[in-house]
N, C-alpha and C positions, 0 to 999 in steps of 0.2 A: 459243548457250548457254541453258539453261532450268532452272528449278527446278520440282519437282513436290510438291504438297501433297496428302496423303491424309487425309480427314476420317473419323474414327470417332466416331459421334454419341452413344455411350452412356456413362453413368456409373452407379455403384451407388446414388448419391444426388446430389441437386442442392445445390450450395453456395449459401448465401444471397447471396453477392456476385457470382455468375457470370451473365453475360448471353450466354454463348456458346450455339451451337446444340447443346445436349446434352439427352438424354432418359434417364430412369431405367429401367434394365432389368438383369436378372441372368442371363439365359440367352440364348444366341445360336446361330443356325444359321450356323456359320462357312463351310460349303461354299457356301451361297447368297450370302453376302457376298463370298466369293472370286470367284464367277462374275460378280457385278455389277461389282465393281471392275475385273476384267479386261475386261469388255465395254466399259465406259466408256473405259478406257485405249486399247482398240483403235479406238474411235470417233475418238480424237484422234491416230491413228497418223501422219497426214500432218504434223501439227504436231511430233510427237516424233521422227519418223524422221530419223536422221542428226544429231540434236541432241546435243551433249554435255550430260549431266545434271549440273549443278553440285551440286545438293542434292536430297534427298528428305526430306520431313518428315511423320511420322505425328502428327497432332494431334487434339484432340477438344473435348469428351468425354474419355474416359480410354482411349487406345489401348493401354495396357498390359493391358487386358482382352482384347485380340485374342490369338488363339493364335499361337505362333511360326510355325506352318505357314502361316497366313493371311498374316502379315507377309512371310514368305519368298516366297510365291507372287506377291504384289504387286510386290516388288522385282524378281523374275525377269521378270515381265511388262514392267515398265518397261525392263529391260535388253535384252529381246528387240527392242524398238522403237528406243529411244534408246541413247546410249553411256554406260555406267556403268563407272567404273574405281575403283582404290584411292583416288583423290583425291576421289571423290564423297562428300560429307558425307551420312550417312543417320541422321537423328535420330528419336527416339521419346519422347513425353511419358509419364511414368509416375507413378503414385501410390506412396508409400512404405509401403504395407502389406506385411506379411511374406509374404502370399500372392503378391503381384505381384513382390516382390523375388526370389522363387524362380524366376521366369521369366527373370531377367536373363541367365543363362548361355546359355539357348536363344536368346534374342533376339540376343545377341552372335554366336552361331554362324550365325544365319540372315542376317546382314548388317548389323545395326544397329551403327554405330560411334560414335554419340553419344547419350547419354541425358540427358533433362531431367526432373529429379525435383521434383514439386510438394510440397515440404516445407511451405512457407508460414509456419511459425513453429517455433522451438525452445522454446516455452512451451506446456505442456498447456492452460492456461486460455485462451490465445489460439486454439489449435487448436479448442477447443470453441466459442468465439465465432464462428469462421470456418466452422463446420459440417464440419470435417474428420473423417475416419473413422479416422485413425491417431493414435498417440501419439508423443511425442518419441523414446522408445526405439526404436520401430519405424522412425522416420525415420532415426535414426543407424545402425541396422542396415542399412537399405536403401542408404544412402550408402556404407557400407563395402563392401557387396557390389558396388555399381556401380563403385567405384574399382578393384576387382579385375578386373572384366569388360570395362570400357570405358576407352579412352585419353582420351576426352573426356566429362566429366561436368559438368552444369550443375544449379544449384539455383534454384528459384523461392521467393521470400520476400515476404510482404506485411507492411508496417509502417505506422506513422503511424495506429494505431487509437486510439480514445478510451481514456484510462486508461493508455496506454503511456508510461512516463516516459523522459526522455532517458537517465538513468543505466542503466535496464534495457536500453534499446535498444543502448547502447554495449557492455554486457556480452554481449548476444546476438550482436551483430555480431562481437565478438572470437571467440565460439564458432564462428560461421559461418566466419570466416577460418581458424581452427584446423583445420577439416576439409580444407583445402588442395585445394579444387576449382578447376578451371581456368576456370570460367565461373560468373557469378552474375547472376541477374535479380532486382532488388529493386524492387518496386512499392509505391507508397503506396496505401492503401485508397481506392478511389473508389466512389461510390454510383451505380450504373448503373440505368437504367430497366428495367422488367420483371424485377426481382429482388426477393427477399424483403426485402433490406436497404432497397431503395428504398421499398417499401410501409411498412416500419417508420419510415423517415426522414420520410415525408410525414405520418405520424400523430404525429410528435414523440416516437417511442419509441426512436429510435436517435441518440444524441448523436455528433457528429463533432468532430475537433479543428479549431482555426481555422487559417487560411492561414499566419500568421506562425510558428506552432508547427511546422506541417508543413514549411515552408521551412527552419527551423532544423534539423529532423531530416534533411532532404535534404542540407544543407551538411555536417553532421557525418558522414553516411554517406560522402559523396565524399571528405572529408578523411581519414577512417580507412582507407578502402580504398586510397587513393592512397599513404598511408604504408606500407602492406603490399605495394605493388608492383602492385596491380590497375590496369588501364588502362580508364578510362571511354571507351567508344567510341559510346555512345548514351545518351539521357537516363536509362534505368533498367538498362543492361546494362554489365557489366564483365568483362574477360578477364585472365587471368594473363599471357598473352603475345599478341602480335598474331595468331599463327597459331591461336589458340583462339577468335577472334571467330566468332560464329554466321554461317556462310555463307548459310544459308537466309533468316534475317531481314534480312541485308544486301541480298538480292534485293528485298525489299519496300521498304526504305528508300532504296535506290539507284534505285528505280523501273524495275526490269528485268522481263523476262517471267517469268511463272510459270503453271503449269497446276494448277487445283484439281479434285480428284476426290472424289466422295462427297456425301452430303446437306448442302446449305447451303454447299458449297465455292465459292470465287470464283477466277476466273482474270483475269490481265491479260496481254494479248498486245501487245507493243510492236513494231509494224511499221516505224514511223518516228517522228521526234520529235513530229509532230503527227497521227499515225495510230495510235491506241491503242484496242483493243477489250477490253471487259470482259465476262465470262461469269459467270452465277450459276446454281447448281444448286438444285433444289427442296429446301427445308429439312426436309421430312417424310421420315424414313427409309423409311416404308412407300410413300409416293407416289414418292419417288426410285427405289426399287428396282423398283416397277411400271413406271415410265417407261423405265428402263434395259432391263427385260425386253422391253418393246414397241418401243422406239425406239433402243436401244443407247446412250442418253445420258439424263441427268436435267436437261438445260438448261431453265430456266424464263425466263431473260432474257439477251439479248445486245445490246450497244449499242456504238456508237462514241462516245467521249468528246468533248465540246466542248473548245475551246481553254481556256476558263475552268476547266472541270473538270480538265483536265490540269495547268494551272498550280497550281491549288489543291492537288491531291494531291501533285504533285512537290515543291512548296515545304514543305508540312506534313511530308511524309515525310523529305525531304532535310535539313531543319533539325534533325531528331531526332538525327542522327549528327554526330560531331565533324569529319568531313571536309566537311560542309556541302553547299551547292548551287553549281553552276557558273553564274555570272552570264551568260555567253554563251548557255548553253542556255535559260535563263529568257527572255532577250530574244528569242532565235530563235523560241521557242514563241509568244510574245506578238505577234511580227511588228512589233516596235517597236525604236527606238533608245533608249538611256538618256535622251537629251534629250527624247524625246517623252512620257516618263512623269514622275511625281513620285518615281520610285525614288531618284534621286540625293539629293534633299532628305531623304527618309525614312531612307536608309542613313547619311547624314552625321549626322543627329540620333541615330540608334541607336548609332553609333560614339562620339559625344560622351558618351552616357549609359553607355558601357562594356558594352553588351549584345551587340554583334556586332563581328566583325573582317572586313576584306576584304583578302585577300592572294592574288596570282596568280589574280585573277578568281574567287575562291571566297568566298562569304559563309558564315561560320561563327558559331555562337553562342559567347559567352564563358561562364564559370562562372555569372555572374549571369543571363545570357541564357537558359540552359537552364531555369532556374526560371520564366521568362516565355515559354516556347516558343510557346504558343497565341496570346498577344497580339502577339508579334513577327511570327510567320508571317502572321497576319491583316493586320497593318499593311503588310507587304511585298506581299502579294497585292493589297490595295486600291490600292497605288501603281501597280500594273501594269494593273489592270482598270478603273480609273475613267475612263481617258482614251482607250480604244481601241474603235473600232467593230467590229474583227475579233472581239472577245470576246462580242459580243451574240448 
């Protein structure tokens, strides 16, 4: 079983908070991109052949700038090599401009069965602050169109911005819930390096909210969504029903195999519990396309992960989701027994603090634990790696 990620690297403008591999452009040679995507997919035919494709995800960038014909050609190429059926989740990220919303019907007809709309806010002043090119009215129009064309609709929202009051966020959250989407991704604003916001922050020109206030907003968000029946299955992701959970993102968090195609795309191939290969494509669209033309692939780096790298990634990823991590798997990867590590003492302390639970050999974070994910994951990793020669 495999998931496939397709990276479309272009946006009409660069958002000030975004550190993804995206490049500003407004005109595209779709036929050239189609040929490059198909070539790289064929290069990985041995990996894809006979594999059931659990999910396909078009991300970016702004993949709703792709033509429906290009999207369809990529889906068909994957289906020629791997096994794609009605249960395969096929997602595409879209901006909610009126121009892109007009493509939704064609995208649905070409095979997309799940849309993720980058609304980011239902307040025009915050959309301006976030550098978005759409208005609230356009966003609401796009959401309504999407609900008619797709059974699975998700919305991305950014909150916890400076100047955003608790009262206003509660009202906005009620408006979001009123739209009755079956999936929500709600992210607190973070200041990432190599972004315009980071430059402003370093100069002292971008105020941010303090950690206590952001934690309060996070807890309020979880409480309100829970009261309206949404299931939190990951730190920032919520589904109306269990079958509306994003299959593709669960591939990442469960630390399963996925293939990344396109400029800057990454792959993780899990051959065995301690045999994991990662692949990285060249991030420059021009160089990637040139390399694919010459070599049939855009690979710039390929490596086998060390035991410590596997443990670190698996624990950080797995603790993001409510199903948690398997204690037996973690110990098997480390090559140790529980008694040979300080894991027992660390987990006992975290249980007493109310941050984690251990049940049926699964470590899961509690409600308070989710807010301390990074610190808890780091502590668990340290308890495994500090005493083992195998990790060196």
